[in-house]
Structures are given as C-alpha cells and as structure tokens.
C-alpha positions in Angstrom: 37.8 18.1 -7.8 35.3 16.9 -5.3 33.7 13.5 -5.4 29.9 13.4 -5.4 28.3 12.5 -2.2 26.5 9.2 -2.6 23.8 10.3 -0.1 22.8 13.3 -2.1 22.8 11.9 -5.6 19.4 11.1 -7.0 18.4 7.5 -7.5 17.0 6.2 -10.7 13.4 7.3 -11.3 10.9 4.8 -10.0 8.5 3.2 -12.5 5.0 4.5 -12.5 2.1 2.5 -11.0 -0.8 4.2 -12.7 -0.9 4.9 -16.5 -4.3 6.6 -16.4 -5.7 9.0 -13.7 -8.7 6.7 -13.0 -6.5 3.8 -12.1 -5.4 5.5 -8.9 -8.9 5.6 -7.6 -9.8 2.2 -8.9 -6.9 0.6 -7.0 -7.6 2.7 -3.9 -11.1 1.2 -3.7 -9.8 -2.3 -3.5 -9.0 -2.2 0.3 -12.4 -0.6 1.0 -14.4 -3.1 -1.0 -12.6 -6.1 0.4 -12.9 -4.8 4.0 -9.2 -5.4 4.7 -8.6 -8.9 3.2 -7.2 -7.7 -0.1 -5.5 -4.6 1.3 -2.2 -6.0 0.2 -3.2 -6.6 -3.5 -2.3 -3.1 -4.9 1.1 -3.3 -3.1 1.7 -6.8 -4.5 1.1 -5.4 -8.1 3.3 -2.4 -7.2 6.1 -4.6 -6.0 6.0 -6.8 -9.1 6.1 -3.6 -11.2 9.1 -2.3 -9.1 7.2 0.7 -7.7 7.6 -0.3 -4.0 10.0 -2.5 -2.1 9.0 -6.0 -1.2 9.1 -5.4 2.6 6.2 -2.9 2.2 4.1 -5.6 0.4 5.1 -8.2 3.0 4.0 -5.8 5.8 0.6 -5.3 4.2 0.3 -9.1 3.7 1.1 -9.6 7.3 -1.4 -6.9 8.5 -4.2 -8.3 6.3 -3.5 -11.8 7.5 -3.3 -10.8 11.1 -6.6 -8.9 10.9 -8.3 -11.8 9.0 -7.0 -14.3 11.5 -8.1 -12.2 14.4 -11.6 -12.0 12.8 -11.8 -15.8 12.6 -10.2 -16.6 16.0 -12.0 -14.1 18.1 -15.7 -14.8 18.4 -16.5 -11.6 20.3 -15.8 -8.5 18.2 -14.5 -5.6 20.3 -13.5 -2.1 19.7 -9.9 -2.9 19.0 -10.8 -5.1 16.1 -12.9 -2.4 14.5 -10.2 0.1 15.0 -7.6 -2.2 13.5 -9.7 -2.8 10.4 -10.4 0.9 9.9 -6.7 1.8 10.4 -5.6 -0.9 7.9 -8.1 0.2 5.3 -7.5 3.9 5.6 -3.7 3.5 5.6 -3.9 1.2 2.5 -6.2 3.6 0.7 -4.0 6.6 1.4 -0.8 4.7 0.6 -2.2 3.5 -2.8 -3.3 7.0 -3.7 0.2 8.3 -3.0 2.1 5.6 -4.9 2.6 8.0 -7.8 2.7 11.8 -7.7 -0.8 13.2 -7.6 -0.2 15.8 -10.4 0.9 13.0 -12.8 4.3 14.5 -13.5 7.2 12.1 -14.0 
C-alpha cells in the first residue's frame, strides 16, 4: 500500500470572495476609483474572509503606502511615478477579478 504524496493531495477548498457576479466588478473598481490609495482594501477583506493569505494583503498595503508616500514626498511628478500608479492599479484590478473563478463554479 502506498502512502499519499503530501505534495499532490488537494488542499481544502478556499472560501469564496464573491457571492454575486456583480460583486467581482464592484470590488475591482475600488483601486481605480481611489487611484491607488485603497488598492489594498479588497485584499484586506479577502484576507479577513480567508480567501488570500495575509502576506498578499501586506504587500498591497506596502505598495499603496509607498506610492502614496512617494506622491507626497516628491514635489515633481515624473514618468516613474505615473508608471508605478498604473502598474499598481492594473495589478490590483486584475488580481481582484481573479480572486474567485470567473465561471462561478466552486
């Protein structure tokens, strides 16, 4: 009799982030509306619900804080700041949309 490989066995199913289809898009708009400052908010809610690990939320909090601090500290806006804001916003929006499976299956 062979023992199951712990690396192949499936983990317990992850809880769902979105209970209704419209919620995925409503949460995805949060980083866009807030222009980077609240990009971490959907991930904070997801971490509290157990959908994502806390390090992901902490990374988004750090990125949002860094971009916000950079906006306050640096009086001259340059291309790197704009690129950083867009990168953070787009990454957050795509990541929020992908928190649950798109087709809604469990």
